[in-house]
VMD Tcl script that draws the C-alpha trace (Angstrom):
set ca {
  {115.83 90.55 79.51}
  {115.81 92.76 76.43}
  {112.56 94.59 75.78}
  {111.22 94.79 79.34}
  {111.45 98.57 79.57}
  {109.97 99.04 76.11}
  {107.00 96.86 77.03}
  {106.61 98.63 80.39}
  {106.64 102.01 78.67}
  {103.96 100.99 76.18}
  {101.73 99.41 78.82}
  {101.97 102.35 81.24}
  {102.30 105.43 79.05}
  {105.89 106.07 80.16}
  {107.73 108.89 78.36}
  {110.92 108.86 80.45}
  {112.89 106.52 82.70}
  {115.09 107.58 85.60}
  {118.11 105.27 85.39}
  {119.05 105.35 89.07}
  {121.79 104.34 91.48}
  {122.58 105.18 95.10}
  {126.12 106.25 96.00}
  {128.11 105.69 99.18}
  {126.65 108.73 100.92}
  {123.13 107.57 100.16}
  {122.49 110.20 97.49}
  {120.37 109.02 94.59}
  {121.81 109.72 91.15}
  {119.89 109.44 87.90}
  {119.78 110.19 84.23}
  {116.47 110.99 82.60}
  {116.25 108.68 79.59}
  {113.53 108.99 76.90}
  {111.47 105.83 76.61}
  {112.49 105.52 72.96}
  {116.17 105.32 73.97}
  {115.70 103.03 76.99}
  {115.67 99.68 75.11}
  {119.16 100.34 73.72}
  {120.43 100.97 77.27}
  {118.66 98.04 78.89}
  {121.71 95.78 78.75}
  {124.56 98.31 78.60}
  {123.13 100.86 81.05}
  {123.35 104.66 81.27}
  {126.82 106.17 81.57}
  {128.08 108.23 84.51}
  {131.37 109.72 85.71}
  {131.96 108.07 89.08}
  {134.14 110.88 90.42}
  {131.18 113.28 90.08}
  {129.32 111.29 92.75}
  {130.17 110.08 96.27}
  {132.22 107.10 95.13}
  {135.95 106.60 95.62}
  {137.01 107.40 92.06}
  {139.04 109.99 90.17}
  {138.41 111.87 86.91}
  {140.75 109.38 85.26}
  {138.39 106.45 85.81}
  {136.56 105.19 82.69}
  {132.82 105.50 82.20}
  {130.65 103.84 84.82}
  {127.30 102.38 83.77}
  {124.09 101.97 85.76}
  {122.67 98.76 84.32}
  {118.93 98.72 85.05}
  {117.43 95.93 87.12}
  {114.14 95.81 85.26}
  {112.51 93.72 88.01}
  {112.59 96.83 90.20}
  {111.03 99.36 87.81}
  {108.49 101.68 89.49}
  {106.12 104.15 87.87}
  {106.07 107.51 89.68}
  {102.51 107.88 91.06}
  {102.88 111.68 91.28}
  {104.40 111.90 87.76}
  {102.86 108.91 85.95}
  {104.66 109.40 82.63}
  {108.02 108.78 84.35}
  {109.37 105.49 85.77}
  {112.27 104.89 88.16}
  {114.50 101.87 87.68}
  {117.32 100.91 90.10}
  {120.67 100.13 88.52}
  {123.72 98.05 89.32}
  {126.97 99.84 88.62}
  {129.52 98.35 86.24}
  {132.85 99.53 84.84}
  {134.88 97.85 82.12}
  {132.33 95.04 82.10}
  {132.75 94.25 85.81}
  {130.54 95.11 88.81}
  {131.65 98.15 90.78}
  {132.24 96.42 94.11}
  {131.96 99.58 96.20}
  {128.45 100.31 94.85}
  {125.91 99.85 97.71}
  {123.34 97.87 95.69}
  {126.08 95.59 94.37}
  {127.31 95.02 97.95}
  {123.83 93.94 99.06}
  {123.19 91.73 96.03}
  {126.55 89.98 96.43}
  {125.91 89.27 100.12}
  {122.31 88.16 99.52}
  {123.52 85.73 96.82}
  {126.05 84.30 99.26}
  {123.34 83.81 101.88}
  {121.01 82.21 99.32}
  {123.75 79.77 98.29}
  {123.70 78.65 101.92}
  {119.93 78.22 101.88}
  {119.14 81.51 103.66}
  {116.95 84.41 102.51}
  {116.65 87.58 104.56}
  {113.32 89.37 104.66}
  {112.92 92.79 106.18}
  {110.79 95.85 106.60}
  {111.74 99.39 107.58}
  {110.13 102.20 109.54}
  {111.53 105.33 107.91}
  {110.70 108.34 110.07}
  {110.85 111.87 108.63}
  {110.07 115.50 109.45}
  {107.93 117.80 107.33}
  {109.59 121.20 107.58}
  {109.18 124.56 105.91}
  {110.68 125.14 102.49}
  {113.77 126.96 103.77}
  {114.52 124.22 106.33}
  {114.42 126.37 109.46}
  {111.40 125.01 111.36}
  {108.65 122.40 111.30}
  {105.98 123.19 108.73}
  {103.00 123.26 111.11}
  {103.19 126.14 113.64}
  {100.31 124.63 115.62}
  {102.17 121.35 116.18}
  {103.52 122.28 119.61}
  {102.40 119.55 122.02}
  {105.06 118.26 124.41}
  {103.89 114.71 123.64}
  {102.73 114.94 120.01}
  {102.92 111.23 119.16}
  {99.69 110.02 117.48}
  {98.27 113.56 117.66}
  {95.10 113.26 115.60}
  {94.72 116.98 114.85}
  {98.35 117.41 113.79}
  {98.14 114.29 111.64}
  {95.03 115.49 109.85}
  {96.50 118.96 109.24}
  {99.02 117.14 107.05}
  {96.41 114.81 105.54}
  {97.06 116.20 102.05}
  {100.72 115.09 102.09}
  {100.41 111.89 104.12}
  {97.40 110.57 102.22}
  {99.00 111.25 98.84}
  {102.10 109.27 99.87}
  {99.98 106.43 101.25}
  {97.75 106.38 98.15}
  {100.92 106.10 96.06}
  {102.09 103.08 98.06}
  {98.66 101.48 97.68}
  {98.85 102.04 93.93}
  {102.31 100.46 93.84}
  {101.12 97.36 95.70}
  {103.33 97.82 98.76}
  {100.43 97.13 101.15}
  {100.87 100.11 103.48}
  {98.97 99.53 106.69}
  {99.33 102.56 108.96}
  {100.40 106.22 109.04}
  {101.01 108.22 112.17}
  {102.33 111.42 113.65}
  {105.49 110.43 115.47}
  {107.08 111.48 118.76}
  {108.55 114.79 117.58}
  {106.65 117.84 116.44}
  {106.40 117.73 112.66}
  {107.49 114.07 112.50}
  {105.70 111.24 110.69}
  {106.04 107.52 110.01}
  {104.42 105.31 107.37}
  {104.60 101.52 107.36}
  {104.32 99.01 104.54}
  {104.74 95.23 104.24}
  {108.10 93.46 104.54}
  {109.71 91.62 101.62}
  {113.06 90.26 100.47}
  {115.92 92.49 101.61}
  {116.72 93.80 98.11}
  {113.07 94.60 97.39}
  {112.82 96.45 100.71}
  {116.04 98.36 100.00}
  {114.77 99.44 96.57}
  {111.45 100.50 98.06}
  {113.20 102.31 100.91}
  {115.29 104.27 98.40}
  {112.21 105.06 96.31}
  {110.20 105.97 99.43}
  {112.70 108.66 100.39}
  {112.58 110.05 96.84}
  {108.79 109.91 96.83}
  {108.29 111.57 100.23}
  {110.63 114.42 99.32}
  {109.01 114.89 95.91}
  {105.43 114.93 97.21}
  {106.39 117.28 100.06}
  {107.93 119.67 97.51}
  {104.75 119.44 95.45}
  {102.90 120.80 98.51}
  {105.42 123.60 99.11}
  {107.13 121.78 102.00}
  {110.40 119.98 102.56}
  {110.83 116.47 103.95}
  {113.97 115.47 105.79}
  {115.19 112.11 107.10}
  {118.07 113.82 108.94}
  {118.70 111.94 112.20}
  {118.44 114.98 114.49}
  {117.18 118.10 112.70}
  {116.05 119.83 115.93}
  {118.06 119.65 119.19}
  {115.21 119.22 121.67}
  {113.03 116.88 119.61}
  {113.11 113.14 119.01}
  {115.24 112.24 115.98}
  {114.44 110.25 112.86}
  {115.11 106.56 113.32}
  {114.95 103.83 110.71}
  {113.99 100.68 112.56}
  {114.48 97.45 110.62}
  {112.38 94.33 111.20}
  {114.42 91.31 110.16}
  {113.92 87.56 109.80}
  {115.73 84.78 107.93}
  {113.77 82.31 105.78}
  {114.60 79.20 103.79}
  {115.81 79.62 100.19}
  {112.27 79.40 98.81}
  {111.04 82.07 101.21}
  {108.32 79.80 102.61}
  {109.61 78.92 106.10}
  {110.69 81.45 108.74}
  {113.86 79.97 110.22}
  {113.77 82.47 113.08}
  {110.50 81.11 114.45}
  {110.45 78.41 117.10}
  {107.34 78.29 119.31}
  {109.36 76.43 121.95}
  {112.29 78.88 121.93}
  {112.90 81.95 124.05}
  {110.37 84.61 122.99}
  {109.49 82.35 120.05}
  {113.01 82.57 118.62}
  {114.95 79.68 117.12}
  {118.59 78.88 117.80}
  {119.39 80.30 114.35}
  {117.68 83.55 115.30}
  {119.62 83.85 118.55}
  {122.94 83.26 116.77}
  {122.01 85.89 114.15}
  {121.23 88.28 116.98}
  {124.53 87.37 118.62}
  {126.33 88.44 115.44}
  {124.55 91.79 115.30}
  {125.31 92.52 118.96}
  {128.92 91.36 118.59}
  {129.54 93.76 115.71}
  {127.29 96.60 116.90}
  {130.00 99.23 117.42}
  {131.35 98.72 113.89}
  {127.84 98.54 112.43}
  {127.22 102.08 113.66}
  {129.47 103.43 110.89}
  {126.84 102.13 108.46}
  {123.59 102.36 110.42}
  {124.43 105.77 111.90}
  {126.65 107.16 109.15}
  {126.93 110.92 109.67}
  {128.12 113.32 112.36}
  {124.53 114.29 113.18}
  {123.64 110.62 113.86}
  {125.37 110.81 117.23}
  {123.13 113.61 118.37}
  {120.28 111.07 118.19}
  {121.82 108.04 119.92}
  {123.27 108.58 123.40}
  {121.19 111.76 123.57}
  {119.56 113.38 126.62}
  {115.81 113.13 126.97}
  {113.83 115.14 124.44}
  {110.81 117.39 124.95}
  {108.52 114.34 124.91}
  {110.46 112.74 127.77}
  {112.37 110.05 125.82}
  {114.64 109.83 122.77}
  {113.29 106.42 121.65}
  {116.83 105.63 120.51}
  {119.31 103.21 122.10}
  {122.49 103.92 124.02}
  {123.63 100.38 124.84}
  {124.24 97.14 122.97}
  {121.40 95.18 124.58}
  {118.32 93.19 123.64}
  {114.97 92.48 125.21}
  {111.39 91.44 124.59}
  {108.68 93.98 123.79}
  {110.53 96.97 125.24}
  {111.58 99.97 123.14}
  {114.46 101.19 125.32}
  {117.00 98.66 123.96}
  {118.96 98.39 120.73}
  {117.06 95.23 119.79}
  {113.42 94.49 120.54}
  {111.52 91.25 119.96}
  {107.97 92.49 119.27}
  {106.68 89.11 118.07}
  {107.97 85.53 117.74}
  {110.24 84.96 114.76}
  {111.61 88.45 114.10}
  {113.77 91.23 115.49}
  {113.32 94.97 115.47}
  {116.77 96.54 115.19}
  {116.31 100.06 116.56}
  {119.84 101.35 115.99}
  {119.75 102.88 112.49}
  {118.63 106.40 111.66}
  {117.27 108.23 108.64}
  {120.72 108.86 107.15}
  {121.37 105.13 106.68}
  {121.93 104.07 103.07}
  {118.96 101.80 102.19}
  {121.19 99.14 100.61}
  {124.03 99.24 103.13}
  {121.55 99.10 106.01}
  {120.32 95.70 104.84}
  {123.81 94.50 103.91}
  {125.31 95.41 107.28}
  {122.70 93.54 109.32}
  {122.93 90.55 106.99}
  {126.74 90.45 107.18}
  {126.77 90.61 110.97}
  {123.95 88.09 111.31}
  {125.50 85.56 108.96}
  {128.71 85.72 110.98}
  {126.65 85.08 114.10}
  {125.06 82.00 112.54}
  {128.37 80.67 111.20}
  {130.19 81.13 114.49}
  {127.22 80.36 116.74}
  {127.58 83.66 118.58}
  {125.76 83.99 121.88}
  {123.63 87.15 122.26}
  {123.89 86.89 126.02}
  {121.10 87.32 128.52}
  {118.19 89.51 127.54}
  {117.56 92.45 129.86}
  {113.97 93.09 130.81}
  {114.36 96.54 132.29}
  {113.91 100.18 131.32}
  {117.34 101.11 129.95}
  {116.53 104.82 130.08}
  {115.72 104.73 133.79}
  {117.93 101.87 135.00}
  {120.63 101.38 132.37}
  {123.12 103.63 134.15}
  {123.33 101.06 136.95}
  {124.74 98.38 134.64}
  {128.51 98.18 134.56}
  {129.24 95.28 132.20}
  {127.20 96.39 129.22}
  {128.70 97.62 125.94}
  {127.90 101.22 125.10}
  {127.35 102.57 121.63}
  {129.96 104.89 120.08}
  {129.73 108.49 121.19}
  {130.90 110.01 117.92}
  {131.17 109.10 114.24}
  {134.96 108.89 114.62}
  {134.58 106.09 117.20}
  {132.31 104.16 114.84}
  {134.67 104.60 111.88}
  {137.60 103.28 113.89}
  {135.57 100.28 115.06}
  {134.53 99.63 111.46}
  {138.11 99.78 110.22}
  {139.23 97.29 112.91}
  {136.46 94.80 112.12}
  {137.96 92.10 109.89}
  {134.71 90.11 109.69}
  {132.63 92.96 108.26}
  {135.46 93.95 105.92}
  {135.57 90.43 104.49}
  {131.78 90.12 104.23}
  {131.14 93.52 102.65}
  {134.21 93.41 100.41}
  {137.65 95.01 100.53}
  {136.93 97.58 97.80}
  {133.75 98.74 99.47}
  {135.15 98.93 103.02}
  {138.23 100.89 101.91}
  {136.14 103.35 99.89}
  {133.51 103.72 102.59}
  {135.93 104.21 105.49}
  {137.91 106.75 103.45}
  {134.80 108.77 102.68}
  {133.55 108.67 106.27}
  {136.93 109.87 107.55}
  {136.85 112.72 105.03}
  {133.43 113.71 106.41}
  {134.76 113.63 109.97}
  {137.79 115.71 109.00}
  {135.57 118.27 107.27}
  {133.42 118.49 110.41}
  {136.49 118.84 112.63}
  {137.73 121.79 110.55}
  {134.38 123.55 110.95}
  {134.33 126.43 113.45}
  {130.95 126.61 115.17}
  {129.20 129.60 116.74}
  {129.31 127.74 120.09}
  {133.11 127.58 119.97}
  {133.39 131.29 119.34}
  {130.82 132.13 122.01}
  {132.58 130.07 124.68}
  {136.22 130.54 123.73}
  {136.91 134.07 122.44}
  {137.60 135.34 125.96}
  {140.06 132.56 126.87}
}
mol new
graphics top color blue
foreach p $ca { graphics top sphere $p radius 0.5 }
foreach p [lrange $ca 0 end-1] q [lrange $ca 1 end] { graphics top cylinder $p $q radius 0.2 }
display resetview
């Protein structure tokens, strides 16, 4: 709708807009556009060179445009004369099918055509570290079990409260903030919404947390495992499917197992069936595999899964059912692309519904203490390479997410693995020079 950004700028004192998109690696890219120029770009978008970002393009590709989705515009609470607006990438008048936001919107539209609307919320954990990235920012945060540590939380009140105040101002309805299980680690929760809204807010949240941390002379990281002996940064997703109008939770059945409907169980069956391939998206970097399948941390538990299992209210499995009518998918980590995270779960779940996949028996046991006794349980990939190969073999996810996207994504992930494999670490030299 022409004129939305102009009206927003006048009503909110906006001088500049960040025309934004998120690339395949999850990096946010923007151009800073003066408010006076924004109306002319509202339909055509801001131009970018795709090769200059993490997209599968060459310098020979034509201009790529981030066409703003004005429904998602957000004023920066810490810089109130600037607004952020998510964009959908287009080239030669056509959507760029490998663009993460386009992937999610295409899949959500397909689901909606079938009468299904996914709603979700995320728990995006992060560490506050010193400016040079070498250690946690609070030298007094040294408890072996620091989760919910009141003193450590309040020593970072200036940062945490400013982020929470910003979410309150934006109308996200944040409802709790806490010090998490690792020293220097925090989590902040806000209300769930439609998957695209949550993805946009997730992307903006990461930008906001990093920006406010920098304002206070600190650095925020969502890296899955920034410190070897500490619990890593997960990104748990709470997911449910509703009717097209968003008024009826189709996952809720008071007579069903754990309050779950048949539709919910089939959705879960799809996620479990495709879990190994999903890891390439939910756990997308080399460092991700230092968080899952990891030994116990200083606190006594990693709080991350190692098997493809589900249960009731038990945090040692890949999937937890904390309440009737929804799932908590505990697989993803802080490196997950906000848009691809939602798209991957939706793609797998829709396949489960369509093919009536059986999630199997739930396991009500402590997987950390007793999981090693189970012999017929699928294990999660040990390395990024394993996940990439599973992703490339998975015809269902390829079809659902799109051929252009899956080819571009798998190519980039393999390039990352190859770059890692060529790296010579200090450990290799220390253990192998005398051979």
